[in-house]
N, C-alpha and C positions, 0 to 999 in steps of 0.2 A: 505541583504545588497548587493548593486550593486556598482561596480567601474569599470572604464575603463582604469586602469593603463597600460594595455598592448597596448592601443591605443596611448600612449604618442608619440609625434613626434620624439624625439631622438631615442626611441626604434625602431620605424618603419624605420627610415633612416639608422640606424646602421645595422639592419637586411637586408635591401636592399643592402647596401655596401657589407655585407657578402655574399649575394646571388650572386653578380657579381664576388666576389673573388673566391667563390666555383666553379662556372662554368668555370672560367679561369683556376683554379688549376687542376681540374679533367680532363679538355680537354688536357692541356699540359702534365700532368703526366700520365694519363691513356687512353687518346684518347676517352673519353666518357664524356658526360655532366652530372653534378650532378642533374640537374633539368629540363633542356630544353629537354623534352622527344620527342618533334617533331623532333629535330635534331637527337636524338638517333635513332628514328624509320626510318627516311630517310636514314641516314648513314648505319643503319643495313640492310636495303633492298638492298642498293647498294653493300655492302660488301658480302651479301648473294650470289648475282649473280657473285661476284668475287671469291667466295670460301674461304673467310676469316672467317672461322668458329669461331675462338677464339674471334675475335672482335664482331661478331654477337651475340655470347653468352653473352658477357659482357653487350651489349646494351639491349638485351632482359631482362636479370636479373635486370638491373637498372630500366627499365620501370615497370616490375612486382612489384618490391619492392617499387617504387614510388606510385603505386596504392594501395598497402597494407598500406602504411603510411597514405594516405588520409582516408582510411576506419578507421584506428585506431584513427586518429585525430577526426573524427566525433563522434566516440564512446566516446572518452575522454570528448569532449564538452558536450554531453548529460549526461554522468555519473556524472560529477562534477556539472553540473547545477542542477541535481536532488538532489545531496548531499548538495547543497548550499555552496560549497567550491569555493571561488573566486580567490585564489592566486595560483592555481595549475600550471599556466603557468610558474611560477618561476622555477619549477622543470624541465620543458622542456629546459629552458635556461641553467641551471646548468648541465643537462645531456649533452647538446651539447658541453659545455666547456670541460667536461671530455672526451667525445667521440673523439673530434678532437685532444686533447692531446694524447690520446691512438693511434690514427691513425698516429701521427707523429713518433711513435716508429718504427725503421727500420724493426723489426721482423713482425710488423703488416702491415706497409706501402707497403711492396713488394707484398702482396696478393691482386692483382688488383681486381679480381671479388668480393671478400668479402668486400673490402673497398668501391667499387662503389655501391654495394647493400646497405651498411650501410648509406652511404652519401645520396643516393637517398631516402631511407626510412625516414631518419631524416629530410631532406630538405622538403619533402612533408608534414610531420607533422607540421613543422614550418609554412609552407605556409598557411595551413588551420586554425591554431589556432591564428596566427597573421595576420589578413587580413584587418585591418582598421588602419588608422592614423586619430585620432580626428574625428571619425565617417565616414571618407571617405574611400572607398574601394581602395586598391592598391595591387600590387603583388611584393613580395620581392625576388622572385627567377628568374624571367625573365622579360623582359621589353617591349614586344610587346604590351600588353594591356595598359601599362603605356604610351607608345608613342601615342596610339590611344586616350587615355584620354587627353593627352596634346594637340593633334591636334584638337579634337572636341571642347574642351573648349576654345582654342584660337580663333577658328572660331566663336563660340557663343559670345565671348566677343567682338570681332571686329564688330560683327553684332548688338549686343544689348547694349554694354557698361555696362552690369550689373556686380556689384561687385562680386556676387557669382561665375560667370563664370571666372572672373580674379583670384579669390582665388583658384578655382578648377584647373585652368591652372598651377598656381605656385605649387600647391600640387603635381601634376604629374611631373612637371618640376624638382623639387628637388629630387623626387624618381628616375627619370631617371638619373640625375646627380650622385646620390649615387651609383646606379648600375654600371654605367660606371666607376666611380672612383674606386670601388671595383675591377673590372676586371683589370684596369690599374695597381693599386698598387700590386695586387696579381701576375701579370705577372712580375713586377719588382722584387718582393721578391723572386719569383721562380728562376730568373736568379742569384740571390745572394745565395740562400739557398737550391735550389733544392726541394726535397720532404719535407724538414723541414719547408717550407714556410707555411704549414698548421697550424703551431703553431700560426701564426698571427690570424687565425680564432678562435682558442681556446682562446687566450688572449682576443679578442674582446667579445666573449661570456661570459667570466668570468667577465669582466668589466661591461657588460650590465646586467648580473645577479645581481651584487652588486648594481648597479644603481637602478634596479627595486625593489630590496629588500628594499633599503632606501626609495623609493617612497611608498612602501606598509606599512612600519613601520610608516612613517609620516602620512599616511592616517588613520591608525588605531588609532594613538594618537590623531589626530585632531578630530576624531569622537568618542572618548572615547570607543574604542572597544578592548582595550588591556587586559581588565580583563575577 
């Protein structure tokens, strides 16, 4: 049995909103990006020459754990594909809801290196296992590739007037809007709540998990797969 519930448009846009929120939160709170490892590497090199060893260490660990998350995500995809288990991504969403709730606790939140490693690791898993919206590639954690997709497809549409190019343009357009909106809302929440602003991310993951669960149950019922 195959289904593409994880490619649902709402799921993809909410995950992208969260991606923008996470990058804004971690940069403001910890001076490190959750997922934009290019920024971490460049900043780390600059800070290395300035002797800011603590900051360099955080960025290095964030990048290493981001890479480990990618490897784990690829393993999970292969493992569950062989086992013919198609709803396993739900557990990733529930795990993220729990993780970001735990991170909001002051006792945990103050440990910057540990938290940034956990966030980078988790974000990269999410990036790999949720990589399409309705069959179209996108990136939920950063927006450079999405901006490229927007520009390329806008150019192609203006040149050819083909409907598929128009649809692809709007696909990337809404992804970019979602990412920017997440960064803006996260910044506003941080000004109100400080470190507790990460609770917004936890709540969004919980709502998204429940939404995806409802989609899965409906799919199983409609296809007589509940027994």
